VOPAGU-2260 file (C-alpha; in pm, 1 decimal, decimal comma):
REM VOPAGU-2260
SITE   aa  ch    i         X         Y         Z
SITE  MET   A    0    1349,2   -2902,1   -4450,4
SITE  ILE   A    1     952,1   -2858,9   -4442,4
SITE  VAL   A    2     737,3   -2776,1   -4677,6
SITE  ILE   A    3     410,6   -2652,4   -4701,1
SITE  ILE   A    4     193,8   -2705,4   -4909,2
SITE  ASP   A    5      66,4   -2445,7   -5153,7
SITE  TYR   A    6    -254,2   -2524,5   -5328,1
SITE  ASP   A    7    -444,9   -2141,3   -5329,4
SITE  THR   A    8    -647,3   -2226,3   -5037,3
SITE  GLY   A    9    -406,2   -2224,2   -4733,8
SITE  ASN   A   10    -208,2   -2021,7   -4441,6
SITE  THR   A   11     102,6   -2076,8   -4579,6
SITE  LYS   A   12     229,8   -1739,3   -4465,9
SITE  SER   A   13     151,2   -1716,1   -4156,8
SITE  ILE   A   14     262,7   -2074,2   -4088,1
SITE  ARG   A   15     559,3   -1985,8   -4296,4
SITE  LYS   A   16     675,1   -1715,4   -4011,1
SITE  ALA   A   17     599,5   -1908,8   -3716,4
SITE  LEU   A   18     854,7   -2186,3   -3882,2
SITE  ASP   A   19    1131,5   -1921,8   -3949,1
SITE  PHE   A   20    1091,4   -1763,0   -3606,2
SITE  ILE   A   21    1137,4   -2119,9   -3492,3
SITE  GLY   A   22    1479,4   -2144,0   -3677,8
SITE  LEU   A   23    1265,2   -2434,1   -3865,0
SITE  GLU   A   24    1355,0   -2474,6   -4256,7
SITE  ASN   A   25    1082,0   -2456,5   -4460,8
SITE  LYS   A   26     956,7   -2342,9   -4770,1
SITE  ILE   A   27     609,9   -2309,2   -4968,7
SITE  SER   A   28     559,5   -2523,6   -5289,9
SITE  SER   A   29     278,4   -2741,1   -5460,0
SITE  ASN   A   30     610,6   -2898,8   -5665,7
SITE  GLN   A   31     541,8   -3264,7   -5620,6
SITE  THR   A   32     871,0   -3341,6   -5651,8
SITE  GLU   A   33    1024,8   -3096,9   -5347,3
SITE  ILE   A   34     717,9   -3224,8   -5183,7
SITE  LYS   A   35     838,7   -3573,6   -5180,1
SITE  GLN   A   36    1195,1   -3511,2   -5110,2
SITE  ALA   A   37    1068,6   -3276,0   -4768,0
SITE  ASP   A   38    1175,7   -3442,9   -4416,8
SITE  GLY   A   39     815,5   -3324,4   -4351,0
SITE  VAL   A   40     514,4   -3184,5   -4475,0
SITE  ILE   A   41     266,2   -2967,6   -4374,9
SITE  LEU   A   42    -103,6   -2941,2   -4505,5
SITE  PRO   A   43    -257,0   -2596,4   -4419,6
SITE  GLY   A   44    -604,6   -2543,5   -4457,6
SITE  VAL   A   45    -910,5   -2222,7   -4472,6
SITE  GLY   A   46   -1228,6   -2233,2   -4673,9
SITE  ALA   A   47   -1463,6   -2539,0   -4764,7
SITE  TYR   A   48   -1368,1   -2854,5   -4723,1
SITE  PRO   A   49   -1509,3   -3011,8   -5096,6
SITE  GLU   A   50   -1320,1   -2690,9   -5282,1
SITE  ALA   A   51    -984,0   -2745,3   -5099,7
SITE  MET   A   52   -1002,6   -3129,3   -5178,5
SITE  GLN   A   53   -1108,2   -3082,1   -5558,2
SITE  GLU   A   54    -746,2   -2858,3   -5567,9
SITE  LEU   A   55    -589,9   -3087,1   -5408,2
SITE  THR   A   56    -666,0   -3319,3   -5653,4
SITE  ARG   A   57    -635,9   -3139,1   -5900,1
SITE  ARG   A   58    -238,8   -3089,1   -5863,9
SITE  GLY   A   59    -240,7   -3445,5   -5846,1
SITE  LEU   A   60    -133,7   -3350,0   -5466,4
SITE  ASP   A   61    -381,9   -3616,4   -5319,1
SITE  VAL   A   62    -210,4   -3867,5   -5426,3
SITE  THR   A   63     149,4   -3789,0   -5340,9
SITE  LEU   A   64       5,5   -3714,9   -4993,7
SITE  LYS   A   65     -82,8   -4051,4   -4968,0
SITE  GLU   A   66     286,9   -4135,5   -5072,5
SITE  ILE   A   67     429,8   -3987,8   -4849,0
SITE  ALA   A   68     244,5   -4137,6   -4575,2
SITE  ALA   A   69     290,1   -4417,4   -4680,6
SITE  THR   A   70     710,4   -4378,7   -4672,8
SITE  GLY   A   71     691,0   -4286,0   -4283,4
SITE  LYS   A   72     726,7   -3909,5   -4317,5
SITE  PRO   A   73     563,5   -3681,5   -4107,7
SITE  ILE   A   74     276,7   -3506,2   -4186,2
SITE  LEU   A   75     102,9   -3176,9   -4009,3
SITE  GLY   A   76    -270,6   -3111,9   -4091,6
SITE  VAL   A   77    -374,6   -2773,6   -3906,4
SITE  CYS   A   78    -701,9   -2658,9   -3956,6
SITE  LEU   A   79    -953,5   -2702,6   -4231,1
SITE  GLY   A   80    -575,9   -2952,1   -4361,2
SITE  MET   A   81    -651,9   -3133,8   -4013,4
SITE  GLN   A   82    -969,5   -3241,2   -4152,1
SITE  LEU   A   83    -883,6   -3311,7   -4525,0
SITE  LEU   A   84    -674,9   -3625,9   -4345,2
SITE  LEU   A   85    -981,5   -3797,2   -4267,9
SITE  GLU   A   86   -1180,2   -3992,0   -4432,0
SITE  SER   A   87   -1449,6   -3752,4   -4558,9
SITE  SER   A   88   -1703,8   -3396,1   -4486,4
SITE  ASN   A   89   -2059,0   -3351,0   -4481,3
SITE  GLU   A   90   -1935,8   -2998,5   -4535,1
SITE  HIS   A   91   -2219,4   -2823,0   -4801,1
SITE  THR   A   92   -2236,9   -3155,0   -4960,1
SITE  PHE   A   93   -2053,8   -3526,1   -4882,1
SITE  THR   A   94   -1677,7   -3563,2   -4999,4
SITE  LYS   A   95   -1404,2   -3772,9   -4972,1
SITE  GLY   A   96   -1064,3   -3682,4   -4807,5
SITE  LEU   A   97    -748,3   -3825,5   -4792,2
SITE  GLY   A   98    -847,8   -4123,8   -4549,6
SITE  LEU   A   99    -502,0   -4106,3   -4387,4
SITE  ILE   A  100    -691,0   -4105,7   -4023,1
SITE  SER   A  101   -1038,7   -4280,6   -3946,6
SITE  GLY   A  102   -1321,6   -4045,6   -3929,7
SITE  HIS   A  103   -1554,6   -3768,9   -4033,9
SITE  VAL   A  104   -1623,6   -3436,7   -4067,4
SITE  GLU   A  105   -1968,2   -3287,7   -3890,5
SITE  LYS   A  106   -2093,4   -2947,7   -3830,5
SITE  LEU   A  107   -2032,5   -2800,5   -3495,9
SITE  PRO   A  108   -2407,0   -2818,7   -3322,9
SITE  ASP   A  109   -2560,0   -2432,7   -3311,3
SITE  GLU   A  110   -2633,4   -2409,1   -2962,9
SITE  PRO   A  111   -2751,7   -2081,0   -2837,5
SITE  GLU   A  112   -2448,1   -2077,3   -2552,1
SITE  PHE   A  113   -2214,3   -2213,0   -2830,5
SITE  ALA   A  114   -2206,3   -1987,0   -3126,1
SITE  VAL   A  115   -2056,0   -2099,4   -3456,0
SITE  PRO   A  116   -1790,1   -2095,3   -3567,5
SITE  HIS   A  117   -1602,5   -2154,4   -3276,4
SITE  MET   A  118   -1368,8   -1865,3   -3277,8
SITE  GLY   A  119   -1126,7   -1769,3   -3006,4
SITE  TRP   A  120    -899,0   -1901,9   -2765,7
SITE  ASN   A  121    -953,0   -2275,8   -2601,2
SITE  GLN   A  122    -805,3   -2499,9   -2325,6
SITE  LEU   A  123    -664,8   -2784,3   -2449,7
SITE  GLU   A  124    -703,7   -3125,7   -2270,7
SITE  ILE   A  125    -433,3   -3357,2   -2324,3
SITE  LYS   A  126    -568,8   -3717,8   -2371,7
SITE  ARG   A  127    -239,0   -3883,3   -2490,4
SITE  THR   A  128     183,4   -3772,8   -2462,8
SITE  THR   A  129     354,0   -3692,1   -2784,1
SITE  PRO   A  130     635,5   -3474,8   -2923,5
SITE  LEU   A  131     340,7   -3254,1   -2980,8
SITE  THR   A  132     122,2   -3251,5   -2663,6
SITE  LYS   A  133     373,7   -3288,5   -2408,3
SITE  GLN   A  134     332,8   -3070,0   -2098,3
SITE  LEU   A  135      57,7   -2905,5   -2284,3
SITE  ASP   A  136    -230,2   -3010,5   -2038,6
SITE  GLY   A  137    -476,2   -2673,8   -1983,3
SITE  GLU   A  138    -320,5   -2430,6   -2201,5
SITE  TYR   A  139    -470,0   -2219,3   -2468,2
SITE  VAL   A  140    -497,7   -2217,8   -2818,6
SITE  TYR   A  141    -723,3   -2030,6   -3119,6
SITE  TYR   A  142    -962,2   -2138,0   -3283,3
SITE  VAL   A  143   -1137,9   -2078,5   -3571,4
SITE  HIS   A  144   -1386,0   -2386,6   -3726,6
SITE  SER   A  145   -1750,0   -2410,4   -3789,4
SITE  TYR   A  146   -1684,4   -2819,4   -3852,7
SITE  TYR   A  147   -1519,8   -3058,8   -3617,2
SITE  ALA   A  148   -1355,9   -3450,9   -3693,7
SITE  ASN   A  149   -1584,1   -3699,3   -3551,8
SITE  CYS   A  150   -1313,6   -4002,7   -3503,2
SITE  PRO   A  151   -1237,7   -4265,0   -3302,9
SITE  ALA   A  152   -1059,6   -4185,2   -2960,7
SITE  GLU   A  153    -777,1   -4400,6   -3011,5
SITE  TYR   A  154    -702,4   -4149,7   -3300,1
SITE  ILE   A  155    -697,7   -3823,1   -3082,5
SITE  ILE   A  156    -415,6   -3678,8   -2852,7
SITE  ALA   A  157    -575,5   -3341,2   -2765,0
SITE  THR   A  158    -987,1   -3206,4   -2660,1
SITE  SER   A  159   -1116,7   -2855,9   -2599,2
SITE  GLY   A  160   -1471,3   -2821,6   -2448,7
SITE  TYR   A  161   -1726,0   -2668,9   -2643,7
SITE  SER   A  162   -2096,6   -2779,6   -2778,5
SITE  VAL   A  163   -1900,1   -3121,8   -2817,7
SITE  GLU   A  164   -1569,3   -3220,2   -2731,4
SITE  VAL   A  165   -1405,2   -3121,9   -2994,5
SITE  PRO   A  166   -1093,4   -3278,3   -3124,6
SITE  GLY   A  167    -765,1   -3026,2   -3106,1
SITE  MET   A  168    -532,2   -3295,7   -3223,5
SITE  ILE   A  169    -517,2   -3567,4   -3380,9
SITE  ASN   A  170    -264,7   -3856,3   -3455,6
SITE  ASN   A  171    -208,7   -4142,2   -3654,2
SITE  GLY   A  172     124,5   -4300,4   -3651,4
SITE  ASN   A  173     343,4   -4020,3   -3849,9
SITE  ILE   A  174       8,0   -3821,7   -3944,4
SITE  TYR   A  175     -98,3   -3553,3   -3682,0
SITE  GLY   A  176    -373,3   -3264,0   -3770,4
SITE  ALA   A  177    -429,6   -2985,1   -3546,0
SITE  GLN   A  178    -763,8   -2838,8   -3528,4
SITE  PHE   A  179    -678,4   -2494,7   -3399,3
SITE  HIS   A  180    -412,5   -2291,6   -3577,1
SITE  PRO   A  181     -57,7   -2299,5   -3415,4
SITE  GLU   A  182      86,8   -2044,3   -3579,3
SITE  LYS   A  183    -189,1   -1774,0   -3429,0
SITE  SER   A  184    -142,6   -1954,7   -3066,0
SITE  GLY   A  185     134,6   -1775,0   -2924,0
SITE  GLN   A  186     405,3   -1907,6   -2730,0
SITE  ILE   A  187     159,6   -2257,9   -2712,2
SITE  GLY   A  188     165,0   -2286,2   -3107,1
SITE  LEU   A  189     551,7   -2280,3   -3129,2
SITE  GLU   A  190     623,0   -2556,4   -2855,6
SITE  ILE   A  191     353,0   -2761,9   -3137,8
SITE  LEU   A  192     600,6   -2671,8   -3432,4
SITE  LYS   A  193     895,5   -2753,9   -3228,0
SITE  GLY   A  194     745,8   -3091,3   -3138,5
SITE  PHE   A  195     689,3   -3149,3   -3493,6
SITE  LYS   A  196     992,0   -3069,0   -3554,4
SITE  GLU   A  197    1121,0   -3327,9   -3322,8
SITE  VAL   A  198     893,7   -3584,6   -3479,6
SITE  ILE   A  199    1101,7   -3541,7   -3792,4
SITE  GLU   A  200    1441,5   -3508,3   -3650,5
SITE  SER   A  201    1331,2   -3886,0   -3473,2
SITE  CYS   A  202    1204,2   -4027,6   -3785,6
SITE  LYS   A  203    1502,3   -3893,7   -4022,7
SITE  SER   A  204    1771,6   -4092,0   -3744,2
SITE  SER   A  205    1546,7   -4405,8   -3746,6
SITE  GLN   A  206    1589,6   -4404,3   -4145,1
SITE  GLN   A  207    1942,4   -4369,8   -4115,2
């Protein structure tokens, strides 16, 4: 069972629809007990970083996510949800994040040839093969964001070229993030979600 975290600032329904399509059992929940009992967790997110982090903290879900990460269960952050995995953000004001992956969220440079937000399809360059990135080099995914993850290269598993080299996917052990929207990226996005399912199954097998 995958739990999609509900904190009133996420694209929960579209992610659920994608998981239903690939036959992956899931539920949307903000209940800490249900989240802790899940085999894997997806942290979605749209909107502004400070408000999203504030809402996670208000519900105690920041602590819950850190506890889940410590158990080795897989977590996937999507779009803003990926950015929340990092240590901090400068969106509007300095805000501390979950700190599950080293790095800081910064605004994309606003240059004449590169509009902000970065919106639309862009090509992936795979930096490191994981269950989520295998056979995806050169494939296109759908982005909508104005801020990006500035993090050490060791955590970046896929990038897309824009005004900067945008980390499209990041990874630290059992923690994964996708800056783009897998649930809006057609068959390629579904393959990424299937890869997350593979990570969950591998984790369950190793804990038995």
